[in-house]
N, C-alpha and C positions, 0 to 999 in steps of 0.2 A: 640695618647692616647685614643681617643673614639673607635678605632678599637679594641684595647686591652681590653677595658670594654665590648664590645659586645662579644668578644671571651670568656671572663671569664663568662659572663652571660649565653651564650649558654652551656657551660661546666657544669655549675652549674645545669642548667635545666635538661640536659641529665642525669646528677648523680641523680637528684631527682626521674627522671622517672625509671631510672634502679633500684633505691633502693625500689621503690613501688612495684615491680613485687612479689607477694607472691609464696610460695610453693604451688605446685599442690597437691591437695588431694590425699590420696591412692586410687588406684581403687579397688573396692570391687565386689566380685563375685556376679552373680545374684541368687536370691531365687529360690528354687524349684517349679515346675509347679504343683499346686493342682490337685489332681485327679478329673476325671469327674463324680465319683459315689462312694458310700460307700460300697455297697454290690451287685455290679453288678445289680443294679435297679436304675432307676431315676424316681423320684416322681415329678408329676407336681405342688403339692401343698406342703406347709411347716406348720407345727404345730405352728412353732416360730412366725407366723404372727396372731395366735388367741391370743385375750386377755386373761389374767391370770384368769379374772373372768368366762369367758366362758371355759377355758380350765378345770378348777378345778370344778366349778359348785357346790361346797358344800357350803351352806349359813354360817354355822359357821366358816369354814375356810375363806371365802371371808370377813367375819366382821373382823376376826384376822388380815388379811393381810392389809386391810384398816387402821386400827389403828395403825399397824406398820409403814405404809408409812408415817402417820403423825406425830408419835410421837418418832420413833427410833433415838437414838442420833447419830448413824453413818450417817444417812441421813441428819440430821440437821448440822453436821460437815461438810459434803460433800457441802451443800449449802453455807456456808459460805467460803469454799474454791472457789467456784464459783464467789462469790462476790469478794474475792480477786484478782482472775484472771482477772475479768472484770475491776477492777481498774487499775491493770497494763496494760491492753490494753489502757485505757484512757491516763495513763502516757506516754505510748510510742507514742500515737497519739499527745499529747501535745508537746513533744519535737522536733517535725517536724515543729512547728510554731514558730515564733519570740517571745522571751521573752520581755515583755514590762513592766517596772515599773516607778512608779512615786515617787518622794522624793526630798530632798534637801541635798546639801552638803556644810559644812563649812570648809575652811582650811586657814592655813596661811604659807606663803613661805618667804624664805630669800635666795636670790642668793649670791653668792660670788662677790665682787665687781671686782675681777680680772677674771671674766668669761664675755662670750659674753652676756648673759641675764642681769648679774649685770651691766657692763659698759653701756649696752643700756639703762637700766632703769635709770641709774643716770643722764642721759642726756635727758630723755623724759618726757614730761608732761602727767601726766594721766588725769587732768583737766587743765583749763586754769590757768596757773601761778602757778600750783602745780606739782612738780616732783613725779614720781613713788616712794611711801614708800619703804624703805629698807626692812621691815618686811610687806610684802604685804598680805592683808587679801583676801579671794577669796570665794564668795558665789554663789551657783547655785541652782535654783529651776526649775524643769521640768521633761520631760519624757527621759527615758534611755532605749535603746533595744539592745539585743544580740541575734544573729541567726547564727546557724550553717547551712548552705545551702547544703542540702543532695545531692551533685553532684556525689557522687559514690554510694548511695543507701545503705550506712551503717545503718542509721536510719530507712529507710522504711523496711529493712530486719528485724531489731529489732521488729518493729510493727507487721510484718507479723508472727514472732515467737511468739509474745505475743498473737496474735488472735487465732493461733494453739493451744497453750497451754490453752486458755481459752476454745475453743471448746473441747479439750481433757478432761477438767474437767466436762464438760456436759456429756460427753460418760462414764467419771468415775463414775458419779452419776447414770447413766443408768445401768452400770454393777453392782452398789452397789445394786440397786433396784432389779435387776434380782436375786442376791444372796440373798437377804433378802426375797423375795417372796418364793424361793426355800427353804430357811431354816426354815421359818414358817410353809411352808407345810410339811417338813421333819418332823419336831417336832409334828405337828398335828397328822399325820399317825403313828408316833411312839408311841403317847399318846393314840390313839385308839387301836393300838396293845396291850399295856400293859393294858388297860381296858378289852380287851378280854381275856388276860391271867389271870387277877385276877378273872374274872367272871368263867372262866374255872377251875381255882384252887379252887374256893369257891363251885362249884358244885361237885368237886372230894373231898372236904372236907366232904360234907353231905355224900356222898357214902362211904367214909372211916369211918365215925363216925358210920353209919349203920353197915358195916362190924365188927367194934369193938363191937358193941351191939349183933350182932348175935354170934360170937366166944365166947363172954362172957357167953351167954346163953348156948351154947353148952359145955362150960368147966363145967358149973354148971351141966350139964346133963351127965357129963363124956364123951361127944362126942368130946371133945377136950382138949387141956392142956394149962397150963399156959404160955408155951413159945409162943404158937400161939397168945395168947392175947397180950404179951408184943410185939411181931412182928408188930401186926396190930396197936397197940398203937404207937409205934415208928414211922411207915410209917405215921400216922395221924399228929404227931407232926412235922415231917419233912415237910408235905405240909403245915401246918400251919404257920410254920417259913418262907417258901417260899412266902406265901401270905403277909405277914409283909415285906418281901424284896421288893416284887413288888409294894406294897402300897407306900413305900419310894421312889422307882423310878418315880412312878408317880408325888408324890410332887416335886421332883427335876426338872422333866421334865416341869410341869407347871410353876415352878419357871423360867426356861430358856425361855419359850414362853413368859413370862410377861416381862422379861428383854428385848427381841426382841422388845415388844410392848411398851417399855419405861414407864413401871408402876411397882408398888410394887406388891408383890405375892398376888394372888387372884384366885379363882376357874376359870378354862377354860371352857366355855359352849362348848359341844361338843356331838356328837353322837357315837354310837359304831357299826357303819356300816362297819368296815374295812373288814369283812369276806364276806360281801354281795355286796360291790361295785363292779360294772362291770367295765371290763379293757378292753379297745380296744385290739384286738388281732394284729392289725397291726399299726404301726407308719409312719406317713407321714413325712419323713426327708427331702424332697427337694433334691437338689444338693449341693455338697461341696461349690460351689462359692456363695451360698446364706449365708454362714457364713460371708462373707466379709462386708455385709451389715446388717446383723441381730445381730451379736455379738458385742456388746458396748467395750468389751476390745480389739478386734481387730481394731476397728475405733478409739479407744483411742491411741493404738499404732502407728497406721498410722498417726494420726495428731501429735504425738509426733516426728515421724520421719521427717514430713513436717517442724516443728517447728526446728529441728536440721539442716536441710538443709539451712533455714534462718539464723540460728546463724552462720554457716559456711560461708555463702556468707557475713555477717557482719564482721566477723573477717578478712575475705579475703579483704574487702573493707578499713579495718584500714590501710593497707600499702599504699593507695593511698593519694593524697593531700587532705587537708580539708580546704574549705572556710569558714571563720568565719567573719561576718558583724557585727559591732558595731556602735552605733550612739546615738545622743542625742539632744533634743531641748528643749529650756527654756529660762531662764532669768539668767544672770550671772553679777556679779558686785563686787567691792571690799568694797563697804559699804552697808549695809541692806537698807538704804533710797534711794538708786539708783537701787535697784534690779529690780523694776517694770518699770523703765524708758524704754519707747519704743520710736524709734526703738534701741537706743543707748546700751541697756543691752540685746537685744536679741541675742541668740547665737544657733548655731547648729554644730554638727560634724557628719560625716560619714566615717567609716574607714572599709575597706576590706582588709582581710588578708588571703594568701594562704600559707599553710605549709604542709610539707611531711616529715616523719621520714627519717633520713638519716644515724644517727650513733646510735648504741646500740638499735638495734630492737629485742633484745631477748625476751622481754615481749610480744611483738606482735607475735613473732613467737611461743613462747610458747602457747599463747592464740589461735592461728590457729591451732596449732598440737592438742591441748585439744579439740577444736570444731570437728576436723576431727575424733578423736576417739570417741567422743560422737555421731556423726552422724552414724558411723559405729555400735556402741552399739545399737542406735534407729532401725538401719535396722535388726539387729539380733534379737532383741526383737519383732519386727513386724513379721518376719519370723517365730520365735518361737511361737508366739500367734496364728498364722494360723495352724502350725503343732499340737500344743496341742489341739485346738478346733476340728480338724478333728479327732484326736486320742480318745478324749472323745466322740464324736457322734459315731465313729466306735464300740468302746467298749460297749457302752450302746446299740446299736442296737443287737449286738451279745448276750449281756447279757439277754436282753429282750426275745429272742427267746429261750434260756436255761431255764430261769424262767418259761415259760410257761409249759415246760415238767415237771420241778421240782415240780410246784404247782400240776399238774396232779397227779404225784405219790404220793406226800404227802396226797392228798386228798383220794386217793385209800387205802392208809396205814391206814388212821385214820378211815375209814369206816369198814375195816377189823378188827382192833383192837378193836373198839367198839363192834362188834359182840362177839370178844374173851372175852372181861370181863363179858358180859352176860352169856356165856357158861361156864367161869371159876367159876362164883358165884353159878351157878347151879349145877356144878359138886361138888363144896365144901359143898354145903348144902346137897348134898345127899352121900357125902363122898367118891366121886369118884376122888376128886382132893385134893391135900395137900394145906395148907395155904400159902406156898412158891410159888406154883404156880399161886395162886391168886394174891399175892403180886408183883410177877414178870410182871404178865399181866398188872394189873393195872399201874405199873410204866412205862412200855414199852408204853402204851396207852397215858399216860400223856405226855411222850416225844414226842410222835408222834404228839400229838395235839399242843404242843409247836412248834415244827418243821412246823406244817401245818400254824399256825399264822405267823411264821417268813417268810415262803415263800410267803404268801400273801403280808406281809408288804414290802419285798423287791421288789415285783412287783409295788406296789405303789410308793415307792421310785425311782426305776428305771423310772417310768413314770415322776416323777419330775426331775431327772437327765437328762433325754433326751430332756426335755422341756428347761432347763437351757442350756444344751450344745449347742442346736440349736439356742440360743439367745432369748429365749421367756421370757416374764415376765415383761420387761421394759416399753412396749408400754400402 
């Protein structure tokens, strides 16, 4: 009989071990190797390592960014996410340790008389000369503990996943700061450009008002006609309406900046140096591998990949046996006045149980399959973030080179058309040019100056873009 029991025990143990073997995760292809350079040039330095205060160097812009970092609501929300992730780490650390509680239990039991316990109690004295009561009270006061011994690493991997996610929230906050710094700088440069456009339009309004006065005088002297007066007046009205539109854009842009700064609309202190700002002709972009340590979004994706791997290991460990240990120590008696009697009422228990899933493991398999898919998703997100970062830097470096040529062309165009305005006005005053030629020249020159300001603004914005793309701004 004993041999039969041993055989059955061995068969049961083998079945448990067999049932605990999880499905192997799907094999995934390796990511593409990151290129060694951007434009066939390798820089030894990288502007991403420069602090944003040093990089931008504009006092007014620095003050705006400082205010945004303190008051922006997205940053404040990100800080709370970090707190929540940190609490999750503490929780997963806690479940690795035994849970100990103190308390008391009161119960009453009645065993059937035709049972082993009932029959035994009926002939047993609980005290000298007193048989165990049929309705047996039971009181316990003391410590109780329960502990899942992490023999398979399931709980440790949960903690590793929580730590990785906590670190990823830190990188998420850094990436948010990078974007916030860039967005404030973007809006500031756009505001400067609008200021210059408005100033240029106001100058043109004065010139056009002067032209209206001249053509009116010429009409009175019969040197011009009513049509010319109306044409010049219409051009003046068009420019004045354009000034109103630009003024509204300035108000809206100031409001957007104030929202980034976490405050209600108010004037934005700034200068109008967008046209005179010196822009470096070369950008030190370093090498593509620098992106892995400078871009917070890449580091965040990497940490989420680490977390997904730990989740997968935890899901795999769920197939293996679990060791649970429970125990208690304290005082137990059937009457409250006997509860603290020592050593008679002193009691303790210690139970260890080993269990493994054998039947109906569909939930474990589904959890493991989901963890495998999430790990693959995290891997692809990581590879995608590297590819996107490289593409952003590559595009901006090419764009900066093109913008330098565009700005040079726009500058020369403005100089030529400024001379053309003076020439057309002089010819009109002497009767050698028609008013239509003057109007056309002025309109062409106005558009050219708009394009000139736009080209300079794009240069400044591309400088912000390359700084952000390289991972600068969060340090």
